[in-house]
N, C-alpha and C positions, 0 to 999 in steps of 0.2 A: 510605478510605483512601487516600495521598498514592501518587500516581503517580512523581512521582518515588523515593519510601523503596523501588520495587520494582525500580528500574533498581542492580543491581549486579554487576557484569560482570565480576570480580576476575583476568581470566587476563592475562598480560601476554604473550598472544600477538598478534602482527598479525591485524585482520579486513580480509576483504574488502568491498567496497559494498556487498552484499546481504546478507552475514552481518547487517552494521550493522543494513540498514534491518529484517532479521527480528528482532532483537532488540530493538528497538524496539518492533515489533508485537506481541514477546511479551510485553513488560513491562506495553505496555498492555492485555491480554486477563488478563491475573492483578490487574490492578489492579480488572477491575469482575467477576472470583470466577473467571475460570479459562477450560476449555476446555467445559466440562460441565454435570452441571445443571441449574440453569435458564437458564443462557444457552443460546440456539438461533442463537447465530450465530459465524464468528471472523474476527479480522481479516489480512489478506494480500498482503502484500509487493506491490505493483505491479514485476513485475520487465517485463514484455510491456505490451500493449494497457490500456490505461484503458478498458473498457467502459461505456457508461450506466448511470444506476440503473435497474432493470428487466432489465436482459440476462439471460439464462440460458446457461449454459456447460455444456460438457461438464465433467464434475468429472475426468474422466481426462485431458484436454488443455486447457490456460487457451488456447488458440488455435482451439478447435475453438467459434465460435463456436453453439449452437442455434437461437438466436430470438431479434428485436432486437419482435416481436411485441408484450413485455411492458412495454416502454422508458417512462418518462414523460418527457412532452415537457418541454423545460430550463423553460420559462416557469410549467411546474405545480410543478416542484420545491419545497422549501421553502426560506428562506433558509439560509446556511449560519452554524452553528453555532459558536460560538468555546469550545475543553474551559477552562475556568476553571482558573487556578493553575500552567496547561500551555501558558504561550507561546512555548517554548522545550525542547527536549531535545537535549542533547549525549550522545554514545558517552565513557566513559571506557574504553573500549581504542583504543588507534591505529588505525587502519587503514592497509595497504601499498596506495600508488596505482597497486601493478601488477600488483594483485589485483579486475576483475572491473570498474572502472568503466567508465560508459556511453563508447562510443567516439569520442564528442563532445568529452567532455572529457578523455580519455586525449590526444587529437590536441591540444586545447590545453595541456596540458601538455609532451608531445612535442616542440612547437614553440615552447615558452619556453626549455625545456633546448638544445635546437640552436642558440639564441644568446646561451648564456652564454658567458663567458671559457673558453677550455681550462682544464682539471683541478675545474672547477666545474657540480656535477650537481645537480638539482632532487633537495629534500629529498624521500623516501623516505615516511620517516614522518606521517601528517595527523591533522587531527581533523575527525572528522564531526557536524551539527548540521542539527536541521529547527528551522524556526521557522513562526511564523505559523498555529499548529495549526487547525483548525477541522476541521468534517465535515456533510454534508447527507448524512440519514438519512430514511427514511419509517417514520410512525408505521403504527401494526399498522393506521387504517383506510386508511389509506392504497397499504399493500401489500393489504389487501382488493379499494379499487376496481380497482387496478391487474393482477388477475386478473382482475378480473368481466367486464374489456374483452371482445368479442366473437373479436377477433384473436387476444389471450393465451389465449382457451379454445379456440380449434382447435389451437393449437400444442398440446396437450396432448396429443388424440389421439394421438402419434404419437409422444412422446418417452417411452421404458421410465422406469418408477419407478425412483426415487436416483439418478440418472444426472446429473442439472444440478443444478448451483450457481445461485441469483438471489443477484444483486447487488441485496441491499436501500441499500446507500449505501456512499457515499465519506468519504475521510479527505484533507483538504489540507495544503499545507506548505509551506515553501521550503527548499531546502538549501545548507548552506554547506561546504564543504571546504578546510582553511586545512593551512599544514603546521605540525608541532607547533613547529617555531623560526619566532621572529617576525622580521620584517621588520628586519635589521639598521638600526642609525644612520649616517644618513650614505650609505646605500645606495642605488645608483640602483631604482628603481623604475617598473615599465610595464605601465598599463594597457591590455588588448586589449576591446575591446568589437564584435561585429560583428553588425550588423542580421540577421544573419538566426540569428541564436544566443540562446537566451530566457536566459544568462546572461554574467557579467563573468570575466575571469580578468586579477588580477596577479600580479605575478609582480618580485621582486628581482633585484639582479646579485648575491646570494650564495646563489641556491636557494634561497631562503623562498618563498610563493605563499596565492592565497588562490582559492577560485572561489565565483562567489557568485548561484543563480538569482533573476535579474530578477523571476520571476513565482513566485505563487501556484498550485501544478499538484497532479492525483493522485496519491499517492506509496501509499493503500492504499484494498483493496475490505473492505467491509461484507460479507460471505457465508454465506449459508447451505444446507445441502442441501436439498432441494425433494423432500419426498414426496408421493406423489398418493394418492387410493382414491375411488373411487366413491363416493356419499353414501349408496346403497342397500347397499351393502357394509361401510362404511368402520365400521373399531369405533371406537367414541366414547368417547375414554378422558376422564375428572375427571382434574383438575388439570393440563391441560396448558394451559401460559396463549398458546403460539405455535401454536396450530390455529387457524384458518379455515376458509370455507367458500363455496362458492357455489349455485347452484340443484341441481347436477349432483357436483360434487366437491369433496372436503376436500382441507388443503393444510398438512401436519404443514412445520416448519421447524426444522433438527435443525442443528447443531455439527459444523462437518465434524467428522472426524479427523486428528489429525497427518497419517498418508497420505494423504487428500484434499488437503490442505494443500501438503504435498510434489508431489505432480502439477499443483495448479495453478500452483504455482511453478519448473513443468520440473525436478523433481527428481526423484531415485527412491525409489520408498519402502523402509524400512528393513525 
């Protein structure tokens, strides 16, 4: 199934920045079979910290990092893998630049607007896209090795069952936000690039703009709800592809529910 064919966003309502990112995550999830069934993981938009692969995070609060003891050293991670046929995704719903942009982006847009002539304002409607999409994700064998190390094993002695999500991988990309209106012919264009920022910002004298990240950065986490049971009491089920074990424990990887994802995204459950 084509990922592009699953992204049908239909509504005319302006969307916020985070809504657009969640649309992308949901569309990708649908393209690989939905959020349940044989899938044991979900994609969650990174609206906060980008914890490294192998992190254990509280399912109730994405800011509550339970442990780094299972983290895979960066030099031992698999190389990034490009998503074939998906070098770029673009929202076909326009964004409202006043709704939930990262503060540093909002500051750049406000600064550009303050320099425009009287009576001219920065365009409110914008187009959002993510390009140069790739992923770093652990294989099942790499997950088993991560969970088997001694420090990681000791962590599970005090973590309640079904209370943490395991970061199995990260999806990377580079974001661009540009006004729905293109730069006008003959309009003066100002380009701002500060050394301390990881993006460039261009705007024209008629209120059009483009903001583009200079680096490929983590955008989504690939997460599984981790269920832990002792090997001597575990109910070893058949047909479960995503169960793994060590000498004294079994681990099930379960797709987080929609409510779990809302909690990870710092939203209230329905």
